[in-house]
N, C-alpha and C positions, 0 to 999 in steps of 0.2 A: 504492499499498500505507500509506503515513504518512499521506497521507488519509483511508484508511479507520477506523485504526487512532486520530486525533485526534474520526472520525463515534463508533465504537464506545463513548469514553468521556464524552464528550461527550451520548451517548445515556445510557450506564450511569447521570451524576451527573446528569443531568434528570430518569431515575425516578427514584433514591434521594433526592434531593429531593421528588420528589410523593410518596412513600409517606411520609416525614418529614414531609410539612404531613399527610395524612389521618391518622397514625398517631396525632400532636398535636392532632388537631381535637376529640376527643372526652377527657376525660381519665379518665370515670368507664367505657371502653368494654375490658374485657377482652383482646381481642382473639384469637385462636382458640383456640380448647382440643383440645388432639392427645390421642388415648386417653381421650375420654372416657369406657366404661368403667371403668379404673378412681377413677374420680371419684365414676359413678354409680353404684350397685346395681345390680344386672338384674331379680333380680325386686325384688318393689312392698317398699314400704320405707316406714312408714305415717308416718315422722316426716321423709319427704323428698318432694317431689313436683315431677317434672322433667316428663312430658309427663301429656296426660290419662291417668284409670287406666279402661278401657276395659269391666271387668268392676262393678267396684262405683258404683252407683246416685251421681248427682251429680258422676261422674269424681272423686273423689278418693281417694288412697290408707286415707286414716284414715276411718275410715267414726261414725255417730253412737253410742253406747249402748239399750240397749235404754231404752225410754220406765221409769223408775220403777230405773233402773240406781244403784246406790251402791258409789263405789270401797271395792275393801280399806280398810278401819281410818276408814271416813269417813261409817260411819253418822250418818243423824239430820245431819249441815251441809249440806242442803238439802235444801229447802222449796217443797212440790211444792204452788201453788199457784196455783187458776184467774186466781187476778190476784195481782201481787203487790204487796198494799196489807195494812194493820193490819187495818183493818176484815174482809178477807177471808181472812186469818190467824184473826181472833179466833173466824169461823161454824169451819173448815176445821180448825183446828190446835187441838187434843187434848193437856192434859201425859200423854207414855207415866208416867210415871214413879209408884212407887206411893206415894200418903200416909203415911209416916211421921217417927217421931221425924228418925231417920236422917237423914233429905233435908231435911227442918228446921231443923236444925239446924246441917246445908251450907249450907244457903240462906241463912239467920241469918250466917253468920262471910262466904260471900261479898256479902250484900248490905253489911255493913260493910261491907266490904274498897273495892268497887267504887260501891255505889250512894249509902252516907249522908254521900259529904263534901258533897251536894247535895240528897238526898231528905229528911238528918235520919234517925239514930234508929229514930224513930216514925213513920217517912213521912210528916211534916206540911210536909214544902219545909224547913222550917227547919236543913239545913245546916249547916256554915260555910260552904260558897259559895250555898247557895239564902237565906240572910243577907242577902250583898252584892248578889249578882245581881236578889233575889228574881223573884215568876211561876214558881216552882218548883209545883208543885199538890200537895195535898193528897190522900194514896190513898182516905183514908174521907170525902173529901167532893166532891159536886156527880157528873160522869159519870165521873169517874176513879173513883169505890166501884165501878163496875159493869163493867168493863169485864174482860173474860176471858180466861181463860189467853193464846190464842193471839195473843191483840195486843199482852199484855207482852211474849211473845217476839220478836214482828216486830220492834218498837218496840227491846229488849235488842238486835236484830241490827242492826239499819239504821238506826238513830233514830231521831228527829223535832224537826220544831223549832230547838230550842236544845242538844238534849239530840244529843252526838256517837254513831256506832256506837261499842256496846261487844265486837262479834264477832268481834274480835282476837283482845280478851282474856278471854272467861271461852265453854269449848268450848260444845255445844247441848247437853248431860248436866248442867254449870254454871246455864247460863239457864234451864231449866225447875228447878231446883232452890232459885233465885233468881226462878224467879214464884213460887213454890209458897210463898215465904214471905212474897210481896209481898200476896200476895192474904191472909195472912193482917191485913199493915198494912192491908187495907180494910179487914177486917171491926171493927177499932181495936185490934185484939187484937196488941198490943206483948207478947213478951217478957221477962223479966234481956240486958243486954246480953250475947254471946256471952264464954266466958270464955276460949277459946285462938282461939289465929288458924291453925285445921289446915286441910289438904291435902283439899280434894273428891275423895270417887270416889265410885263406882257403874257402873251402868251406861249403858252409850249407848245415846240414846233416839231412836226411830225418825219421821219424822214421819208 
């Protein structure tokens, strides 16, 4: 009887050591999950993918939106281009804002705030930054003078060359207003500096 007891103790110690060894072999293993229904929703949850979805294409709970869909409040934040390039944007994107004095004046304020330090008040590339680092083109000279609105909008959004993206600083409506003003500078027309740094408003454009 005593021998069986000793044998049982040794076997238990051996099993415990083995279990401890296995448990410590993979520190990333969370171990067994009890009552998984308490952790994972039985209904399909678009933000949680536990197993393959047998009903939706691709096996995913979250489905892709229909082509051309724009999230509420995000109208104009997406550019639906056949190819994500400034040259393509120049052909496929048009300024959706009405050309009027208000939009032009607001575009001038935004240009002065975000663009003039490099491109200059006159669009000649002689802003304070442009004078120091050189190479900033003039809007009214060469191929730059012929760039279409969509091309300018794309460059404002994504940047190009040494120019960094400004998509996080100016929303789509503001970008189109800047484009409107830049196109005036392309023609060599530079009105007097903006009198006040007002906040621009307007209808959100669509692309």
